[in-house]
A tleap script that builds the chain and sets N, CA, C and O, in Angstrom:
source leaprc.protein.ff14SB
mol = sequence {
  NMET ALA LEU PRO LYS ALA LYS GLU ILE VAL
  THR ALA ASN PRO VAL VAL VAL PHE SER LYS
  THR TYR CYS PRO TYR CYS ALA LYS VAL LYS
  GLN LEU LEU THR GLN VAL GLY ALA THR PHE
  LYS ALA VAL GLU LEU ASP SER GLU ILE ASP
  GLY SER GLU ILE GLN SER ALA LEU GLY GLU
  TRP THR GLY GLN THR THR VAL PRO ASN VAL
  PHE ILE GLY GLY ASN HIE ILE GLY GLY CYS
  ASP THR THR THR ALA MET HIE LYS GLU GLY
  LYS LEU VAL PRO VAL LEU THR GLU ALA GLY
  ALA VAL ALA ASN THR SER CALA
}
set mol.1.N position { -0.084 21.060 -51.974 }
set mol.1.CA position { 1.201 21.759 -52.045 }
set mol.1.C position { 2.383 20.810 -52.214 }
set mol.1.O position { 3.448 21.228 -52.667 }
set mol.2.N position { 2.213 19.562 -51.864 }
set mol.2.CA position { 3.352 18.638 -51.864 }
set mol.2.C position { 3.875 18.357 -53.270 }
set mol.2.O position { 5.088 18.313 -53.473 }
set mol.3.N position { 2.985 18.167 -54.245 }
set mol.3.CA position { 3.438 17.848 -55.597 }
set mol.3.C position { 4.209 19.007 -56.228 }
set mol.3.O position { 5.290 18.785 -56.774 }
set mol.4.N position { 3.683 20.249 -56.172 }
set mol.4.CA position { 4.473 21.367 -56.707 }
set mol.4.C position { 5.831 21.506 -56.006 }
set mol.4.O position { 6.830 21.834 -56.646 }
set mol.5.N position { 5.864 21.258 -54.700 }
set mol.5.CA position { 7.125 21.338 -53.953 }
set mol.5.C position { 8.105 20.284 -54.455 }
set mol.5.O position { 9.274 20.587 -54.690 }
set mol.6.N position { 7.635 19.045 -54.623 }
set mol.6.CA position { 8.495 17.962 -55.111 }
set mol.6.C position { 9.022 18.294 -56.502 }
set mol.6.O position { 10.206 18.107 -56.780 }
set mol.7.N position { 8.146 18.786 -57.375 }
set mol.7.CA position { 8.558 19.115 -58.745 }
set mol.7.C position { 9.561 20.260 -58.754 }
set mol.7.O position { 10.485 20.272 -59.567 }
set mol.8.N position { 9.381 21.220 -57.855 }
set mol.8.CA position { 10.312 22.350 -57.758 }
set mol.8.C position { 11.694 21.875 -57.311 }
set mol.8.O position { 12.709 22.330 -57.836 }
set mol.9.N position { 11.731 20.961 -56.343 }
set mol.9.CA position { 13.007 20.407 -55.868 }
set mol.9.C position { 13.707 19.668 -57.007 }
set mol.9.O position { 14.914 19.820 -57.200 }
set mol.10.N position { 12.948 18.868 -57.762 }
set mol.10.CA position { 13.515 18.090 -58.869 }
set mol.10.C position { 14.034 19.017 -59.971 }
set mol.10.O position { 15.086 18.766 -60.557 }
set mol.11.N position { 13.288 20.087 -60.245 }
set mol.11.CA position { 13.689 21.042 -61.283 }
set mol.11.C position { 14.939 21.817 -60.884 }
set mol.11.O position { 15.778 22.131 -61.728 }
set mol.12.N position { 15.060 22.122 -59.594 }
set mol.12.CA position { 16.144 22.980 -59.117 }
set mol.12.C position { 17.466 22.245 -58.897 }
set mol.12.O position { 18.496 22.889 -58.700 }
set mol.13.N position { 17.457 20.918 -58.925 }
set mol.13.CA position { 18.662 20.137 -58.616 }
set mol.13.C position { 18.907 19.089 -59.690 }
set mol.13.O position { 17.969 18.429 -60.137 }
set mol.14.N position { 20.176 18.926 -60.115 }
set mol.14.CA position { 20.464 17.929 -61.152 }
set mol.14.C position { 20.131 16.500 -60.711 }
set mol.14.O position { 19.682 15.683 -61.515 }
set mol.15.N position { 20.355 16.210 -59.434 }
set mol.15.CA position { 20.058 14.880 -58.903 }
set mol.15.C position { 19.359 15.032 -57.559 }
set mol.15.O position { 19.816 15.766 -56.683 }
set mol.16.N position { 18.238 14.323 -57.413 }
set mol.16.CA position { 17.496 14.348 -56.155 }
set mol.16.C position { 17.210 12.916 -55.732 }
set mol.16.O position { 16.783 12.085 -56.533 }
set mol.17.N position { 17.456 12.646 -54.448 }
set mol.17.CA position { 17.096 11.360 -53.859 }
set mol.17.C position { 16.093 11.649 -52.753 }
set mol.17.O position { 16.442 12.206 -51.712 }
set mol.18.N position { 14.841 11.263 -52.991 }
set mol.18.CA position { 13.847 11.318 -51.927 }
set mol.18.C position { 14.088 10.070 -51.098 }
set mol.18.O position { 14.029 8.953 -51.612 }
set mol.19.N position { 14.361 10.260 -49.811 }
set mol.19.CA position { 14.968 9.239 -48.976 }
set mol.19.C position { 14.334 9.247 -47.594 }
set mol.19.O position { 13.537 10.127 -47.267 }
set mol.20.N position { 14.697 8.260 -46.791 }
set mol.20.CA position { 14.396 8.265 -45.358 }
set mol.20.C position { 15.687 7.915 -44.631 }
set mol.20.O position { 16.463 7.073 -45.083 }
set mol.21.N position { 15.900 8.565 -43.514 }
set mol.21.CA position { 17.179 8.452 -42.816 }
set mol.21.C position { 17.498 7.026 -42.393 }
set mol.21.O position { 18.669 6.652 -42.332 }
set mol.22.N position { 16.485 6.226 -42.101 }
set mol.22.CA position { 16.704 4.872 -41.580 }
set mol.22.C position { 16.665 3.793 -42.665 }
set mol.22.O position { 16.802 2.610 -42.353 }
set mol.23.N position { 16.481 4.174 -43.925 }
set mol.23.CA position { 16.293 3.205 -45.003 }
set mol.23.C position { 17.635 2.720 -45.554 }
set mol.23.O position { 18.414 3.523 -46.068 }
set mol.24.N position { 17.917 1.404 -45.451 }
set mol.24.CA position { 19.208 0.899 -45.948 }
set mol.24.C position { 19.357 1.031 -47.469 }
set mol.24.O position { 20.472 1.211 -47.958 }
set mol.25.N position { 18.266 0.946 -48.216 }
set mol.25.CA position { 18.339 1.090 -49.676 }
set mol.25.C position { 18.645 2.532 -50.054 }
set mol.25.O position { 19.346 2.794 -51.031 }
set mol.26.N position { 18.116 3.456 -49.277 }
set mol.26.CA position { 18.414 4.880 -49.491 }
set mol.26.C position { 19.894 5.141 -49.238 }
set mol.26.O position { 20.556 5.842 -50.004 }
set mol.27.N position { 20.400 4.567 -48.151 }
set mol.27.CA position { 21.815 4.736 -47.811 }
set mol.27.C position { 22.696 4.179 -48.926 }
set mol.27.O position { 23.726 4.764 -49.261 }
set mol.28.N position { 22.290 3.049 -49.499 }
set mol.28.CA position { 23.066 2.413 -50.566 }
set mol.28.C position { 23.133 3.326 -51.796 }
set mol.28.O position { 24.198 3.488 -52.391 }
set mol.29.N position { 22.003 3.919 -52.174 }
set mol.29.CA position { 21.966 4.810 -53.340 }
set mol.29.C position { 22.800 6.061 -53.077 }
set mol.29.O position { 23.563 6.490 -53.944 }
set mol.30.N position { 22.661 6.651 -51.887 }
set mol.30.CA position { 23.432 7.859 -51.561 }
set mol.30.C position { 24.928 7.546 -51.533 }
set mol.30.O position { 25.744 8.359 -51.968 }
set mol.31.N position { 25.285 6.373 -51.024 }
set mol.31.CA position { 26.688 5.957 -51.003 }
set mol.31.C position { 27.209 5.785 -52.430 }
set mol.31.O position { 28.319 6.217 -52.741 }
set mol.32.N position { 26.419 5.160 -53.290 }
set mol.32.CA position { 26.811 4.951 -54.685 }
set mol.32.C position { 27.020 6.295 -55.388 }
set mol.32.O position { 28.017 6.482 -56.085 }
set mol.33.N position { 26.092 7.219 -55.210 }
set mol.33.CA position { 26.220 8.540 -55.838 }
set mol.33.C position { 27.460 9.266 -55.328 }
set mol.33.O position { 28.156 9.933 -56.093 }
set mol.34.N position { 27.731 9.132 -54.037 }
set mol.34.CA position { 28.928 9.745 -53.456 }
set mol.34.C position { 30.191 9.108 -54.037 }
set mol.34.O position { 31.154 9.809 -54.348 }
set mol.35.N position { 30.188 7.778 -54.184 }
set mol.35.CA position { 31.346 7.051 -54.732 }
set mol.35.C position { 31.686 7.510 -56.145 }
set mol.35.O position { 32.860 7.646 -56.488 }
set mol.36.N position { 30.662 7.749 -56.967 }
set mol.36.CA position { 30.923 8.150 -58.352 }
set mol.36.C position { 31.162 9.655 -58.465 }
set mol.36.O position { 31.378 10.172 -59.561 }
set mol.37.N position { 31.125 10.359 -57.329 }
set mol.37.CA position { 31.444 11.778 -57.314 }
set mol.37.C position { 30.303 12.688 -57.722 }
set mol.37.O position { 30.531 13.818 -58.155 }
set mol.38.N position { 29.076 12.205 -57.588 }
set mol.38.CA position { 27.917 13.020 -57.978 }
set mol.38.C position { 27.505 13.954 -56.860 }
set mol.38.O position { 27.534 13.590 -55.685 }
set mol.39.N position { 27.124 15.154 -57.235 }
set mol.39.CA position { 26.492 16.054 -56.277 }
set mol.39.C position { 24.997 15.796 -56.375 }
set mol.39.O position { 24.441 15.708 -57.470 }
set mol.40.N position { 24.359 15.677 -55.232 }
set mol.40.CA position { 22.926 15.393 -55.226 }
set mol.40.C position { 22.280 15.999 -54.001 }
set mol.40.O position { 22.940 16.287 -53.002 }
set mol.41.N position { 20.977 16.186 -54.098 }
set mol.41.CA position { 20.198 16.675 -52.964 }
set mol.41.C position { 19.408 15.504 -52.414 }
set mol.41.O position { 18.637 14.868 -53.132 }
set mol.42.N position { 19.604 15.225 -51.141 }
set mol.42.CA position { 18.818 14.193 -50.467 }
set mol.42.C position { 17.706 14.885 -49.685 }
set mol.42.O position { 17.965 15.775 -48.876 }
set mol.43.N position { 16.484 14.473 -49.933 }
set mol.43.CA position { 15.343 14.985 -49.186 }
set mol.43.C position { 14.887 13.854 -48.272 }
set mol.43.O position { 14.294 12.874 -48.723 }
set mol.44.N position { 15.177 14.006 -46.973 }
set mol.44.CA position { 14.854 12.967 -45.995 }
set mol.44.C position { 13.387 13.134 -45.583 }
set mol.44.O position { 13.051 13.989 -44.763 }
set mol.45.N position { 12.530 12.306 -46.164 }
set mol.45.CA position { 11.089 12.477 -45.976 }
set mol.45.C position { 10.654 12.278 -44.527 }
set mol.45.O position { 9.653 12.851 -44.097 }
set mol.46.N position { 11.399 11.467 -43.770 }
set mol.46.CA position { 11.034 11.279 -42.364 }
set mol.46.C position { 11.460 12.462 -41.493 }
set mol.46.O position { 11.088 12.531 -40.321 }
set mol.47.N position { 12.237 13.392 -42.056 }
set mol.47.CA position { 12.655 14.597 -41.322 }
set mol.47.C position { 11.877 15.832 -41.772 }
set mol.47.O position { 11.923 16.871 -41.112 }
set mol.48.N position { 11.166 15.721 -42.889 }
set mol.48.CA position { 10.398 16.848 -43.410 }
set mol.48.C position { 9.016 16.879 -42.754 }
set mol.48.O position { 8.399 15.834 -42.548 }
set mol.49.N position { 8.534 18.084 -42.427 }
set mol.49.CA position { 7.208 18.224 -41.821 }
set mol.49.C position { 6.140 17.622 -42.731 }
set mol.49.O position { 5.213 16.959 -42.265 }
set mol.50.N position { 6.280 17.861 -44.031 }
set mol.50.CA position { 5.292 17.374 -45.001 }
set mol.50.C position { 5.801 16.156 -45.775 }
set mol.50.O position { 5.374 15.910 -46.903 }
set mol.51.N position { 6.709 15.403 -45.168 }
set mol.51.CA position { 7.331 14.260 -45.837 }
set mol.51.C position { 6.345 13.220 -46.342 }
set mol.51.O position { 6.487 12.722 -47.459 }
set mol.52.N position { 5.343 12.886 -45.528 }
set mol.52.CA position { 4.382 11.864 -45.970 }
set mol.52.C position { 3.544 12.376 -47.128 }
set mol.52.O position { 3.183 11.607 -48.019 }
set mol.53.N position { 3.230 13.674 -47.126 }
set mol.53.CA position { 2.489 14.267 -48.245 }
set mol.53.C position { 3.341 14.257 -49.512 }
set mol.53.O position { 2.840 13.969 -50.598 }
set mol.54.N position { 4.627 14.573 -49.372 }
set mol.54.CA position { 5.531 14.549 -50.529 }
set mol.54.C position { 5.631 13.122 -51.067 }
set mol.54.O position { 5.599 12.914 -52.280 }
set mol.55.N position { 5.752 12.134 -50.165 }
set mol.55.CA position { 5.847 10.748 -50.609 }
set mol.55.C position { 4.578 10.335 -51.364 }
set mol.55.O position { 4.662 9.649 -52.383 }
set mol.56.N position { 3.411 10.745 -50.874 }
set mol.56.CA position { 2.154 10.443 -51.570 }
set mol.56.C position { 2.113 11.124 -52.935 }
set mol.56.O position { 1.686 10.528 -53.924 }
set mol.57.N position { 2.562 12.374 -52.977 }
set mol.57.CA position { 2.580 13.126 -54.237 }
set mol.57.C position { 3.520 12.467 -55.246 }
set mol.57.O position { 3.209 12.394 -56.435 }
set mol.58.N position { 4.677 11.985 -54.765 }
set mol.58.CA position { 5.613 11.275 -55.648 }
set mol.58.C position { 4.966 10.018 -56.214 }
set mol.58.O position { 5.187 9.667 -57.373 }
set mol.59.N position { 4.168 9.343 -55.397 }
set mol.59.CA position { 3.455 8.156 -55.850 }
set mol.59.C position { 2.487 8.484 -56.974 }
set mol.59.O position { 2.389 7.747 -57.955 }
set mol.60.N position { 1.772 9.595 -56.827 }
set mol.60.CA position { 0.845 10.031 -57.878 }
set mol.60.C position { 1.610 10.406 -59.141 }
set mol.60.O position { 1.188 10.081 -60.251 }
set mol.61.N position { 2.738 11.094 -58.966 }
set mol.61.CA position { 3.515 11.624 -60.093 }
set mol.61.C position { 4.239 10.518 -60.848 }
set mol.61.O position { 4.228 10.488 -62.079 }
set mol.62.N position { 4.877 9.597 -60.097 }
set mol.62.CA position { 5.775 8.623 -60.730 }
set mol.62.C position { 5.238 7.195 -60.720 }
set mol.62.O position { 5.740 6.335 -61.444 }
set mol.63.N position { 4.231 6.947 -59.911 }
set mol.63.CA position { 3.751 5.582 -59.743 }
set mol.63.C position { 4.577 4.791 -58.745 }
set mol.63.O position { 4.303 3.616 -58.501 }
set mol.64.N position { 5.592 5.432 -58.164 }
set mol.64.CA position { 6.463 4.771 -57.182 }
set mol.64.C position { 6.209 5.379 -55.808 }
set mol.64.O position { 6.376 6.583 -55.613 }
set mol.65.N position { 5.803 4.539 -54.856 }
set mol.65.CA position { 5.504 5.041 -53.512 }
set mol.65.C position { 6.611 4.737 -52.514 }
set mol.65.O position { 6.529 5.136 -51.352 }
set mol.66.N position { 7.655 4.026 -52.964 }
set mol.66.CA position { 8.732 3.631 -52.060 }
set mol.66.C position { 9.921 4.585 -52.182 }
set mol.66.O position { 10.037 5.347 -53.142 }
set mol.67.N position { 10.795 4.517 -51.181 }
set mol.67.CA position { 12.056 5.250 -51.227 }
set mol.67.C position { 13.180 4.231 -51.291 }
set mol.67.O position { 12.999 3.106 -50.825 }
set mol.68.N position { 14.331 4.577 -51.848 }
set mol.68.CA position { 14.636 5.880 -52.441 }
set mol.68.C position { 13.892 6.078 -53.763 }
set mol.68.O position { 13.605 5.133 -54.498 }
set mol.69.N position { 13.603 7.322 -54.022 }
set mol.69.CA position { 12.960 7.704 -55.280 }
set mol.69.C position { 13.927 8.688 -55.933 }
set mol.69.O position { 14.080 9.821 -55.476 }
set mol.70.N position { 14.576 8.241 -57.005 }
set mol.70.CA position { 15.719 8.958 -57.580 }
set mol.70.C position { 15.327 9.668 -58.876 }
set mol.70.O position { 14.672 9.101 -59.750 }
set mol.71.N position { 15.751 10.924 -58.967 }
set mol.71.CA position { 15.571 11.726 -60.178 }
set mol.71.C position { 16.937 12.215 -60.630 }
set mol.71.O position { 17.732 12.691 -59.819 }
set mol.72.N position { 17.208 12.097 -61.927 }
set mol.72.CA position { 18.455 12.627 -62.496 }
set mol.72.C position { 18.083 13.475 -63.702 }
set mol.72.O position { 17.392 13.015 -64.612 }
set mol.73.N position { 18.550 14.726 -63.699 }
set mol.73.CA position { 18.263 15.624 -64.809 }
set mol.73.C position { 16.778 15.852 -65.006 }
set mol.73.O position { 16.315 16.041 -66.131 }
set mol.74.N position { 16.033 15.834 -63.915 }
set mol.74.CA position { 14.592 16.054 -63.982 }
set mol.74.C position { 13.805 14.816 -64.364 }
set mol.74.O position { 12.575 14.860 -64.397 }
set mol.75.N position { 14.482 13.710 -64.653 }
set mol.75.CA position { 13.809 12.470 -65.055 }
set mol.75.C position { 13.756 11.482 -63.900 }
set mol.75.O position { 14.731 11.311 -63.168 }
set mol.76.N position { 12.619 10.842 -63.747 }
set mol.76.CA position { 12.469 9.822 -62.708 }
set mol.76.C position { 13.250 8.582 -63.125 }
set mol.76.O position { 13.016 8.030 -64.199 }
set mol.77.N position { 14.175 8.146 -62.278 }
set mol.77.CA position { 14.998 6.978 -62.567 }
set mol.77.C position { 14.374 5.737 -61.939 }
set mol.77.O position { 14.252 4.697 -62.587 }
set mol.78.N position { 13.984 5.854 -60.683 }
set mol.78.CA position { 13.408 4.720 -59.964 }
set mol.78.C position { 14.008 4.625 -58.575 }
set mol.78.O position { 14.319 5.636 -57.945 }
set mol.79.N position { 14.165 3.392 -58.107 }
set mol.79.CA position { 14.668 3.174 -56.759 }
set mol.79.C position { 16.082 2.643 -56.735 }
set mol.79.O position { 16.866 2.870 -57.657 }
set mol.80.N position { 16.396 1.933 -55.670 }
set mol.80.CA position { 17.749 1.407 -55.461 }
set mol.80.C position { 18.139 0.404 -56.544 }
set mol.80.O position { 19.230 0.496 -57.106 }
set mol.81.N position { 17.258 -0.554 -56.842 }
set mol.81.CA position { 17.586 -1.584 -57.831 }
set mol.81.C position { 17.877 -0.981 -59.199 }
set mol.81.O position { 18.846 -1.360 -59.857 }
set mol.82.N position { 17.043 -0.048 -59.624 }
set mol.82.CA position { 17.213 0.579 -60.934 }
set mol.82.C position { 18.516 1.368 -60.985 }
set mol.82.O position { 19.260 1.287 -61.963 }
set mol.83.N position { 18.789 2.128 -59.933 }
set mol.83.CA position { 19.985 2.967 -59.889 }
set mol.83.C position { 21.249 2.111 -59.889 }
set mol.83.O position { 22.195 2.406 -60.620 }
set mol.84.N position { 21.274 1.053 -59.074 }
set mol.84.CA position { 22.462 0.196 -59.033 }
set mol.84.C position { 22.612 -0.588 -60.337 }
set mol.84.O position { 23.734 -0.822 -60.785 }
set mol.85.N position { 21.508 -0.994 -60.950 }
set mol.85.CA position { 21.576 -1.692 -62.236 }
set mol.85.C position { 22.153 -0.777 -63.310 }
set mol.85.O position { 22.973 -1.204 -64.123 }
set mol.86.N position { 21.724 0.480 -63.310 }
set mol.86.CA position { 22.279 1.453 -64.267 }
set mol.86.C position { 23.786 1.560 -64.095 }
set mol.86.O position { 24.527 1.637 -65.075 }
set mol.87.N position { 24.240 1.566 -62.831 }
set mol.87.CA position { 25.669 1.687 -62.565 }
set mol.87.C position { 26.409 0.453 -63.079 }
set mol.87.O position { 27.464 0.573 -63.702 }
set mol.88.N position { 25.857 -0.727 -62.820 }
set mol.88.CA position { 26.496 -1.973 -63.277 }
set mol.88.C position { 26.581 -2.018 -64.799 }
set mol.88.O position { 27.529 -2.575 -65.353 }
set mol.89.N position { 25.596 -1.437 -65.471 }
set mol.89.CA position { 25.573 -1.425 -66.941 }
set mol.89.C position { 26.418 -0.285 -67.529 }
set mol.89.O position { 26.524 -0.142 -68.747 }
set mol.90.N position { 27.017 0.522 -66.643 }
set mol.90.CA position { 27.846 1.628 -67.117 }
set mol.90.C position { 27.046 2.818 -67.624 }
set mol.90.O position { 27.578 3.663 -68.344 }
set mol.91.N position { 25.770 2.892 -67.252 }
set mol.91.CA position { 24.905 3.965 -67.754 }
set mol.91.C position { 24.705 5.104 -66.755 }
set mol.91.O position { 24.273 6.192 -67.134 }
set mol.92.N position { 25.015 4.861 -65.491 }
set mol.92.CA position { 24.728 5.859 -64.458 }
set mol.92.C position { 25.599 7.101 -64.594 }
set mol.92.O position { 25.079 8.217 -64.624 }
set mol.93.N position { 26.915 6.926 -64.676 }
set mol.93.CA position { 27.828 8.072 -64.725 }
set mol.93.C position { 27.577 8.953 -65.957 }
set mol.93.O position { 27.564 10.177 -65.829 }
set mol.94.N position { 27.374 8.358 -67.161 }
set mol.94.CA position { 27.064 9.231 -68.308 }
set mol.94.C position { 25.797 10.070 -68.113 }
set mol.94.O position { 25.757 11.237 -68.503 }
set mol.95.N position { 24.765 9.476 -67.510 }
set mol.95.CA position { 23.519 10.215 -67.254 }
set mol.95.C position { 23.779 11.314 -66.225 }
set mol.95.O position { 23.287 12.433 -66.371 }
set mol.96.N position { 24.543 10.999 -65.193 }
set mol.96.CA position { 24.888 11.990 -64.162 }
set mol.96.C position { 25.722 13.120 -64.765 }
set mol.96.O position { 25.524 14.291 -64.440 }
set mol.97.N position { 26.655 12.758 -65.645 }
set mol.97.CA position { 27.512 13.758 -66.290 }
set mol.97.C position { 26.666 14.685 -67.178 }
set mol.97.O position { 26.840 15.904 -67.170 }
set mol.98.N position { 25.760 14.084 -67.934 }
set mol.98.CA position { 24.876 14.856 -68.801 }
set mol.98.C position { 24.017 15.831 -67.990 }
set mol.98.O position { 23.730 16.940 -68.440 }
set mol.99.N position { 23.614 15.407 -66.800 }
set mol.99.CA position { 22.787 16.248 -65.929 }
set mol.99.C position { 23.602 17.327 -65.225 }
set mol.99.O position { 23.042 18.218 -64.588 }
set mol.100.N position { 24.948 17.242 -65.344 }
set mol.100.CA position { 25.811 18.231 -64.696 }
set mol.100.C position { 26.107 17.920 -63.239 }
set mol.100.O position { 26.558 18.786 -62.489 }
set mol.101.N position { 25.850 16.675 -62.843 }
set mol.101.CA position { 26.061 16.301 -61.441 }
set mol.101.C position { 27.444 15.728 -61.186 }
set mol.101.O position { 27.874 15.617 -60.038 }
set mol.102.N position { 28.153 15.357 -62.274 }
set mol.102.CA position { 29.499 14.810 -62.144 }
set mol.102.C position { 30.389 15.598 -63.103 }
set mol.102.O position { 30.034 15.825 -64.259 }
set mol.103.N position { 31.536 16.004 -62.605 }
set mol.103.CA position { 32.480 16.690 -63.477 }
set mol.103.C position { 33.009 15.703 -64.505 }
set mol.103.O position { 33.372 14.580 -64.156 }
set mol.104.N position { 33.056 16.102 -65.743 }
set mol.104.CA position { 33.538 15.220 -66.809 }
set mol.104.C position { 35.049 15.175 -66.735 }
set mol.104.O position { 35.727 16.132 -67.111 }
set mol.105.N position { 35.583 14.050 -66.244 }
set mol.105.CA position { 37.034 13.926 -66.047 }
set mol.105.C position { 37.742 13.430 -67.296 }
set mol.105.O position { 38.972 13.435 -67.344 }
set mol.106.N position { 36.993 13.000 -68.312 }
set mol.106.CA position { 37.625 12.472 -69.520 }
set mol.106.C position { 37.970 13.577 -70.511 }
set mol.106.O position { 38.543 13.305 -71.566 }
set mol.107.N position { 37.634 14.798 -70.189 }
set mol.107.CA position { 37.880 15.921 -71.117 }
set mol.107.C position { 39.346 16.311 -71.132 }
set mol.107.O position { 39.732 17.232 -71.852 }
savepdb mol mol.pdb
quit
């Protein structure tokens, strides 16, 4: 049940961060998304009853077993390093805007 649940969460939200409450890298990604004005759903795997099953399912689905595990517009982005690198390269906000997670302020 964990994989269909994870896929449903990703499909239903423009941005999803599979996270753990105590993870500093997760906090960094959530802070970055908040700074750029993105709306996102954080799924705290250490607070979910089936969190470890979801984390295992994400590993099967994406090949990534660590958190944060970031999805934008239904696409797997990666973890903290990938997300922050995208931001440094100026690619994060356009992807977030395309996914409908950030209001386009340049219009």
